[in-house]
LUMSEGU-935554 format. One line per 2 residues: number of its first residue (from 1); their letters; for each residue x, y, z of C-alpha. Coordinates in pm, whole numbers, padded with zeros to 5 digits, always signed. Layout:
! LUMSEGU-935554
NUM> a> X Y Z; ... $
! end
This chain:
! LUMSEGU-935554
1> ms> +00442 +02108 -00665; +00514 +02121 -00305 $
3> vt> +00853 +01961 -00210; +00632 +01757 +00061 $
5> ai> +00375 +01633 -00178; +00345 +01263 -00225 $
7> dv> +00158 +01141 -00544; -00108 +00875 -00565 $
9> vg> -00065 +00656 -00880; -00276 +00381 -00836 $
11> cg> -00586 +00273 -00620; -00733 -00053 -00523 $
13> vf> -01078 -00021 -00362; -01353 -00270 -00261 $
15> sp> -01671 -00151 -00123; -02043 -00226 -00080 $
17> ag> -02060 -00040 -00419; -01850 -00275 -00593 $
19> sg> -01486 -00308 -00715; -01298 +00003 -00813 $
21> la> -01355 +00381 -00813; -01628 +00388 -01097 $
23> pl> -01893 +00205 -00903; -01823 +00398 -00583 $
25> aa> -01850 +00721 -00788; -02166 +00618 -00940 $
27> al> -02323 +00497 -00597; -02216 +00857 -00436 $
29> ag> -02381 +01032 -00744; -02727 +00836 -00733 $
31> pv> -02990 +00778 -00481; -02875 +00553 -00196 $
33> sa> -03003 +00195 -00234; -03131 -00024 +00031 $
35> pp> -02877 -00270 +00139; -02937 -00637 +00036 $
37> av> -02943 -00884 +00331; -02603 -00995 +00459 $
39> pe> -02570 -01368 +00368; -02485 -01588 +00679 $
41> gp> -02282 -01918 +00716; -01914 -02025 +00794 $
43> da> -01772 -01870 +00483; -02006 -01572 +00441 $
45> pg> -01889 -01207 +00541; -02132 -01198 +00845 $
47> ge> -02053 -01539 +00977; -02328 -01703 +01187 $
49> gf> -02605 -01525 +01384; -02553 -01179 +01223 $
51> pg> -02799 -00907 +01313; -02815 -00798 +00970 $
53> ag> -03020 -00463 +00995; -02892 -00228 +00740 $
55> ar> -02535 -00371 +00728; -02361 -00338 +00386 $
57> av> -02109 -00603 +00257; -01877 -00583 -00016 $
59> td> -02006 -00660 -00335; -01839 -00817 -00643 $
61> fr> -01556 -00958 -00429; -01422 -01316 -00541 $
63> pa> -01094 -01340 -00380; -01050 -01695 -00540 $
65> er> -01049 -01554 -00881; -00737 -01343 -00779 $
67> lg> -00556 -01533 -00515; -00659 -01888 -00618 $
69> nk> -00794 -02148 -00379; -00475 -02255 -00221 $
71> gl> -00438 -02171 +00131; -00741 -01940 +00089 $
73> sr> -00955 -02082 +00393; -00674 -01996 +00618 $
75> lt> -00677 -01632 +00547; -00912 -01402 +00715 $
77> rt> -01156 -01167 +00525; -00948 -00885 +00653 $
79> dq> -00631 -01075 +00479; -00850 -01121 +00173 $
81> lg> -00962 -00767 +00143; -00612 -00622 +00213 $
83> mv> -00434 -00846 -00030; -00679 -00816 -00320 $
85> ac> -00703 -00436 -00294; -00320 -00426 -00292 $
87> gq> -00314 -00645 -00600; -00571 -00426 -00763 $
89> al> -00359 -00119 -00689; -00060 -00277 -00815 $
91> eq> -00217 -00353 -01148; -00253 +00020 -01211 $
93> lg> +00114 +00043 -01246; +00092 -00116 -01578 $
95> rp> +00387 -00357 -01533; +00477 -00619 -01275 $
97> la> +00733 -00541 -00990; +01078 -00613 -01097 $
99> de> +01296 -00804 -00864; +01513 -00472 -00801 $
101> dr> +01191 -00298 -00716; +01082 -00528 -00430 $
103> pr> +01348 -00420 -00153; +01222 -00052 -00205 $
105> tg> +00853 -00132 -00216; +00659 -00161 +00112 $
107> iv> +00326 -00200 +00263; +00150 +00013 +00537 $
109> lg> -00203 -00071 +00656; -00415 +00094 +00899 $
111> sg> -00641 -00124 +01127; -00856 -00146 +01426 $
113> ag> -00770 -00503 +01572; -00706 -00688 +01279 $
115> sv> -00955 -00961 +01216; -01216 -00920 +01488 $
117> rr> -01405 -01259 +01378; -01087 -01474 +01380 $
119> la> -00975 -01337 +01716; -01298 -01403 +01867 $
121> ef> -01341 -01736 +01723; -00987 -01859 +01807 $
123> tr> -01033 -01729 +02176; -01362 -01902 +02194 $
125> dt> -01213 -02239 +02075; -00955 -02220 +02370 $
127> fv> -01249 -02234 +02615; -01488 -02484 +02444 $
129> qd> -01277 -02723 +02256; -01159 -03049 +02434 $
131> rp> -00843 -03050 +02625; -00560 -02994 +02551 $
133> ym> -00768 -02712 +02372; -00772 -02842 +02022 $
135> vn> -00754 -02514 +01843; -00672 -02486 +01473 $
137> ps> -00307 -02377 +01469; -00335 -02269 +01111 $
139> hf> -00598 -02012 +01230; -00352 -01851 +01488 $
141> pg> -00163 -01602 +01230; -00497 -01442 +01152 $
143> tl> -00546 -01341 +01513; -00254 -01099 +01468 $
145> mn> -00306 -00726 +01392; -00024 -00733 +01125 $
147> sa> -00156 -01053 +00943; -00293 -00871 +00645 $
149> ag> +00017 -00670 +00588; +00242 -00963 +00615 $
151> qt> +00046 -01195 +00413; +00024 -00942 +00134 $
153> ai> +00394 -00885 +00122; +00447 -01271 +00125 $
155> rf> +00187 -01294 -00171; +00360 -01038 -00381 $
157> gi> +00720 -01082 -00290; +00764 -00723 -00145 $
159> tg> +01037 -00698 +00104; +01047 -00340 +00191 $
161> vn> +00884 -00146 +00489; +00607 -00343 +00628 $
163> at> +00403 -00164 +00892; +00045 -00201 +01056 $
165> la> -00107 +00103 +01234; -00405 +00058 +01475 $
167> gg> -00615 +00357 +01495; -00978 +00279 +01464 $
169> pv> -01149 +00576 +01286; -00825 +00750 +01208 $
171> ag> -00627 +00448 +01106; -00629 +00514 +00718 $
173> ls> -00497 +00863 +00806; -00230 +00714 +01019 $
175> al> -00114 +00469 +00757; -00100 +00751 +00499 $
177> ry> +00079 +00985 +00714; +00340 +00693 +00799 $
179> ar> +00384 +00636 +00420; +00438 +00989 +00353 $
181> nt> +00711 +01007 +00607; +00869 +00716 +00497 $
183> ll> +00878 +00830 +00137; +00992 +01175 +00220 $
185> nd> +01273 +01035 +00422; +01381 +00810 +00133 $
187> ha> +01332 +00483 +00313; +01131 +00349 +00015 $
189> dr> +01058 +00431 -00347; +00673 +00309 -00358 $
191> ll> +00445 +00216 -00080; +00103 +00054 -00075 $
193> ag> -00101 +00233 +00199; -00432 +00230 +00306 $
195> sv> -00678 +00037 +00547; -00945 -00241 +00542 $
197> ee> -01224 -00355 +00774; -01410 -00664 +00743 $
199> ls> -01776 -00740 +00832; -01850 -00986 +01110 $
201> aq> -02115 -01096 +01344; -01894 -01002 +01658 $
203> sa> -01858 -00644 +01538; -02184 -00611 +01417 $
205> wa> -02341 -00702 +01739; -02110 -00465 +01919 $
207> we> -02242 -00178 +01723; -02602 -00299 +01759 $
209> rt> -02571 -00339 +02135; -02394 +00003 +02208 $
211> gr> -02637 +00196 +01970; -02350 +00408 +01852 $
213> ls> -02443 +00410 +01471; -02616 +00725 +01329 $
215> pg> -02982 +00682 +01225; -03011 +00513 +00876 $
217> ig> -02630 +00404 +00872; -02537 +00028 +00889 $
219> vg> -02225 -00126 +00977; -02009 -00185 +00654 $
221> eg> -01689 -00335 +00529; -01442 -00271 +00262 $
223> ga> -01091 -00116 +00202; -00893 +00105 +00002 $
225> vf> -00516 +00089 -00082; -00316 +00358 -00263 $
227> vl> +00005 +00327 -00452; +00235 +00612 -00334 $
229> er> +00544 +00750 -00506; +00748 +01077 -00530 $
231> da> +00740 +01282 -00843; +00512 +01087 -01063 $
233> er> +00451 +01243 -01417; +00055 +01182 -01402 $
235> pl> -00074 +01115 -01078; -00431 +01050 -00984 $
237> ar> -00390 +01292 -00687; -00116 +01449 -00468 $
239> ll> -00108 +01414 -00073; -00007 +01769 +00046 $
241> ac> -00015 +01719 +00414; -00155 +01503 +00678 $
243> el> -00177 +01611 +01035; -00282 +01384 +01326 $
245> rf> -00378 +01524 +01676; -00495 +01390 +02021 $
247> sa> -00728 +01529 +02267; -00702 +01412 +02637 $
249> pg> -01022 +01206 +02745; -01117 +01459 +03023 $
251> qg> -01182 +01723 +02738; -01472 +01546 +02623 $
253> aa> -01638 +01591 +02266; -01571 +01977 +02263 $
255> gi> -01191 +01907 +02325; -01194 +01661 +02030 $
257> gr> -01363 +01935 +01814; -01113 +02195 +01884 $
259> rl> -00819 +01962 +01821; -00976 +01873 +01488 $
261> ad> -00992 +02225 +01406; -00628 +02267 +01503 $
263> av> -00535 +01964 +01259; -00720 +02121 +00960 $
265> rd> -00555 +02444 +01004; -00205 +02305 +01056 $
267> al> -00279 +02077 +00744; -00391 +02362 +00525 $
269> ka> -00084 +02574 +00648; +00181 +02296 +00580 $
271> sd> +00013 +02269 +00239; +00029 +02627 +00160 $
273> va> -00342 +02616 +00082; -00600 +02890 +00190 $
275> ag> -00926 +02775 +00352; -01100 +02933 +00055 $
277> dv> -00934 +02703 -00198; -01090 +02399 -00049 $
279> gv> -01369 +02259 -00265; -01476 +01971 -00081 $
281> va> -01465 +01799 +00256; -01484 +01407 +00287 $
283> vg> -01605 +01376 +00625; -01575 +01084 +00871 $
285> ga> -01814 +01141 +01148; -02132 +01076 +00953 $
287> gr> -02160 +00710 +01054; -02153 +00735 +01421 $
289> rg> -02423 +00906 +01653; -02321 +01242 +01779 $
291> ws> -01996 +01274 +01598; -02103 +01441 +01280 $
293> av> -02208 +01732 +01490; -01870 +01758 +01651 $
295> ee> -01696 +01726 +01332; -01918 +01996 +01157 $
297> ra> -01877 +02255 +01441; -01500 +02212 +01390 $
299> lr> -01515 +02255 +01009; -01738 +02578 +01048 $
301> ev> -01476 +02709 +01298; -01199 +02679 +01030 $
303> fd> -01405 +02800 +00731; -01578 +03072 +00925 $
305> gp> -01930 +02929 +00817; -02039 +02633 +00601 $
307> gp> -01748 +02649 +00368; -01687 +02387 +00115 $
309> er> -01937 +02108 +00013; -01927 +01811 +00233 $
311> lr> -01895 +01450 +00067; -02048 +01177 +00268 $
313> vq> -01954 +00815 +00175; -02126 +00650 +00481 $
315> pv> -02485 +00624 +00334; -02327 +00419 +00062 $
317> vg> -02059 +00200 +00241; -02169 +00214 +00618 $
319> et> -01988 +00275 +00900; -01652 +00112 +00818 $
321> hs> -01452 +00196 +01129; -01070 +00144 +01035 $
323> aa> -01136 +00162 +00670; -01324 +00472 +00688 $
325> as> -01056 +00736 +00618; -00922 +00545 +00307 $
327> lq> -01269 +00497 +00168; -01328 +00876 +00219 $
329> la> -01012 +00927 +00021; -01131 +00665 -00245 $
331> gl> -01468 +00845 -00266; -01292 +01173 -00332 $
333> la> -01079 +01046 -00623; -01388 +00863 -00749 $
335> rw> -01567 +01201 -00757; -01266 +01365 -00933 $
337> qa> -01211 +01080 -01195; -01602 +01069 -01265 $
339> ea> -01589 +01449 -01327; -01869 +01469 -01092 $
341> ad> -01717 +01789 -00945; -01663 +02131 -01082 $
343> ad> -01354 +02175 -01292; -01230 +02451 -01056 $
345> er> -01250 +02202 -00759; -00874 +02142 -00708 $
347> vg> -00835 +02062 -00333; -01012 +01833 -00105 $
349> lv> -01004 +01743 +00253; -01030 +01417 +00439 $
351> ta> -01121 +01457 +00799; -01156 +01179 +01081 $
353> lg> -01211 +01158 +01440; -01274 +00908 +01715 $
355> pd> -01418 +00885 +02058; -01088 +00815 +02208 $
357> gq> -00960 +01140 +02104; -00777 +01091 +01773 $
359> vg> -00828 +01327 +01504; -00680 +01376 +01171 $
361> cl> -00686 +01564 +00847; -00551 +01490 +00490 $
363> vv> -00508 +01764 +00233; -00534 +01638 -00129 $
365> qr> -00484 +01799 -00457; -00647 +01677 -00779 $
367> g> -00417 +01511 -01026 $
! end
């Protein structure tokens, strides 16, 4: 095992396929089903006035059963998704956290902008409510980007490293890279790392009006959180390397593609993995119009041709923005856990890229 490998020992995932890795594996292996209508209303994932065309909400998600009803109405859906995913991941440890574990256990979550719905609604209230602007003060914490990580730490009594990283489509990889470095530098013994994204009318209308979604792909939601440790006996997988790069805006899509190719090469080199040893790539650009072609050109440059199989989770989960890379990794683990892949498929990649120039690549070894 590489001295820089970090082990995945647990995974909490909620997606439009359901709760856990097994439903995700089944959805990826079978025909893509038509998305059900997104329910509307004050407490529904879409809120009010949701466009609804092709959108995919998380199914089998009942936070009250896991968190209780107390204080639940003050939590955003982003908070709830992060909190329940972390709880599900911790359950896979097989034992509750001991008091002595809590200071050396931390949380690292990737995000776009936190809860877009809560931020938009709270901001609107400051304009439309009667003076002196009678906003609900209990809703203010949900407008902060680090609300989900902070609320989760409070819920589970985790007092170690607590970080939130904004990165759009690359947010999940940013969180995993931060977590890897934290563990390798002995600042923690165990980290919960991943990313979440809620479905809201505000974000769905933004996607609708800009026309940036690929044909046949709707906006989605979900999240995946992984328990990371060092030197585990029977890990689900090992994270060998994670590389992030940035392309200057003036370089355009071609520059972003070149930087993604650089990130993939550097990640493989750091992992001591040959390009020919990679069996599958969980790609990140399939949900956004035009970016799948940019990503594909970069991969063909690295592999000198088509190369490994492409795993696309977007037709199942939709375009999940900041949760995308984490759900791609969850899809890879689901594929391996369900033995849907060839037994010789030992290494996979997760790639991500964003229109702002951020790109990233994660090298994953089968456990």
